[in-house]
N, C-alpha and C positions, 0 to 999 in steps of 0.2 A: 662913412668910418671909411678914416684910412687905413690904409695896408702899406706897411713898411715893408722893403726886398731886404734878404738878406745881402750881407756886404758882395758883393761882386766876387765871383768866384773865378781864380786864376787855374782852368781845368788842364786834366793832362788829356788832351784828344780830345773826340768827338762824346757832348753831354749826353747820356744814354737814359737822362731817366724816360721814361714814357707817361704823358701826363691824358689820362684818359678821361672825356667829358661826354657822360650819357644822359641825354633828354627826351623825354617822352610828354606828348601833348595829347590832350583828349579833346577832344569836340562832341555835345550833346546835343542830342535834336527830339523833338517828339514831331514824328510823321503818322498821322493816324491810318491811313488807308494804306493797302499796299501799293497802288500805285505812286503815292506820296515817299514809299521807303524807297522806292525803284528810283524816284526822282531826286531825291537826297544821294543817294551811292553815284547817279551818274552825274551832279553837282559836283558831288568832292573829287571824282572821277577828271573832271572838267579842270577845277580849279588846282589839285595837285598831282595833273598826269605829267610826264618824265620830262615836257620839255621845262614846263617853270619850277619842278624839282631840281636840274641841271642849272639854271640859273641862280638857285638857293645857293646850290652846292658851291659854284664860283664865286659869288658873291663872298661865301664864308673862308674859302681859298686866298680871298681877296685881301678879306679882314685879317684873317691869322698869318698872312705874308709867305704864299707858296705858291708855285708855280704848276698849272695844269700842262701835263703831259698829254693825257689821252683820255676820250669819254666814250664809254657805251652808255645807251639808254634802251628801256625795256617799257612798254607797257602791257599787264595783262588782261586776261579775259578771265572772270564776267568782269574784278575789280584790281583794282591796285598799280602800282609803279615800279622800276627799279632804273638807279643810273648809278655806271661803275665809273669812277674818275680817279686816273690817276695824277698824283702832283708829287712835286718835290718842294722841300724847302728852298725858300728863296734867296739868292747868293747874295753872302753878304763879304763885309772885308776882312780879309785874312790879318789875323795880329798872333803876336807869341801868345798874348796873354787870354785867348780865349774867352774873352771875359763875355759871360752870359744875364743879360739885363730883360730876358723876354718876359720878365715877369713880374715884371715895375708895373704897379698900378697906374692905370690911366682913365681919364675919362670912358664911361662905359661907353660899348660899340655902339654900330648905327642899330634904328629899330625895322624888321620885316614883316612818293612816291617810291619805293625805295632808292638810296643814292649810297653809291660805296666811293669813298674817295683815297689811296695810297700814299703818304706822304713817307718819302722816303722809306723807312721800316715801320711805318702810321698808316693810319687811312680812316675816311672818314664814311659811315653809313647814312644812309634814312630809308625809311621802309614804312611804306603808308599799309594800314588798315579798315576800310571802311566796311561796318557789320549791321545788321538792324536786328533787333528781337521779335522774332515771328507772333508774339501775342501781344508783346504790351507797347508797341507805337514807342519804342525805343528807338535812336540809331545813333550811330558812336564812330567820330572819328578817332583813328590812334595814328599818331605819327610816332615813329623811333628815330632817333638823330643820334649817333656816336660818333667823336670827333677825338683823334688818338692821336699825339702828335709827340716828338722826341726833338731834342736841338733846342734853339731858340726859340720856334714857336710857339703859343699858348693858344689853346682851345677856347681857354676862357674869353679871350678877346671876342669870341661870334655869339656871345651868349645872348646877349641883348637882342642882336639882329633877330637869329632864331626864334625868340621867345615873340618876335613881331612879324613874324613870316608865316605865324597859325594862327587861326582863330583858337584861343589855349585856355578853355572852361577848368582844366585841372592840368598843371606840370610836374613833373617829378623828374629832377634832376641829382645826377650822381657825378661825384669828380672822385679822381683818387691818381697818386702817384705814384707808379711803380720803379722796381731797380733801385740803381744807384749808378754815380757818377765819380771819378775820381779827382782832386786836385791834382798840383803839380808833387805835392809830396807824397799823394799815395793815398792820401784819407778820401773815407767814402762819404759822398755825402747822400741821403736817400729823399731829400727835397731840395729846393736850389731856391723858393719863395714862402712868404708869411702867410699862414691863410687860415685862419678861424671860421668860416661860414661863406657859402656860395653867397649869398646876399651881398656880401663885400661888391659882387661883380656886376649885380642887376640894379638897373637906375633906380631912383628912391619913387620918380612918377609910376614906375611899375609895380615896384614892391606893395603899394600904397592900394593897387589896384585889386590886391589878393591878399588873404590869410596864407600866413606861412609858418611853417614849421623845419626844424632842423633835426635830423639825427646822425652826429657828427662822431666818428672813431679815431681822435684826433692823434693818437698814438701808435697808428695804422695809415695815418694818411688817407683816410676815408670820409669823404664828408657827402650829407643826404640834405636835399632840401627838396621840399613840395609844396606846391601853391594852390589855392583854389579861389577862384574870383568870387566877390564880393557881390557886387552888384548882380540883381535878378531879376530881368525885366523879361517875361515871358513870351511875349512876342520875337526875342530874339532866341527862342530857344523853339518856333514854330516852324514847322515845313507844310507847305499849301495852303495854310489858314491864318489866320490872324485870332487874336484875343475878342474883336468883336465878332465873332463867325460861333463863338461857343456860349454854351449857356454858364451862367456863373458856378456850379456844381460840378460840371465838366473841366472848366480850367483850373477849380481846387484837386481835383483827383493828376490833370495833367502834371501839375506842379508839383504835387507830392510825389507822384515817380519820377520827374527828373531829380527832383531834391534827393532821393532816396538812391538813384542811379551815379549822382555825383557823388554822393556822400560814403557809396560801398568803393568807389575810385579812389578818391584820395583815402580812406583808409584802408584800403586792400583785403577788406571781407565783407562776407554777403550778411545784411541786418536783415531779421527776422520782421516778418510782418506783425504787424500789430491785432 
């Protein structure tokens, strides 16, 4: 679906609109034994350590057009990581018109432990939360990413890259435009681009992999999309064993546990046992 930008705005001073993208992914796994659960947590910590998160945020900064000023990082015990990255908006040509074309629709962006990056008066944050259920054998990895920008740069440009930077069974995405900016006549603008769904910024081949649901409050410039993976191959959700190692009845029970966990996260509520 083509998204049309508003007519280029001639602004009085800096574009003060703040555009915030909040992006959460969940990776679900079944690890039967205590040893397997520990192995899954160790695997996640290795895959998404501070070094790799720094690389992901560096790529996000490049995609949205920001300059990196400073980086600090930390891996935590027993698990998780954080990175702080100070960045600024990239240099642009100074014009008297101050035309803002940052949110014109482009082709979707490239496909890819806690990270924080500041863009002038804004920031990028990523936090990782690996954990496991003490009794049911379910292990879950969650990553929270926030990209908040002002000026010409747009966090939506990095959305496709972020989705493919993680193994995502469930994704929840929020996008909101806050504040206002003024044109040269002093008129306030509370949004500087047209949008009716976050899905407009997700590549079609990616959307086809998920069940997608929107909950939007258009008059408040608040947009919410949640995504649940369609394909379910049990081997993709087992850690330490494979389907061929399990009895038929055991496979059925594990599949039910995994499906219940995924449904509860997707709908944001506990589902009673039947």
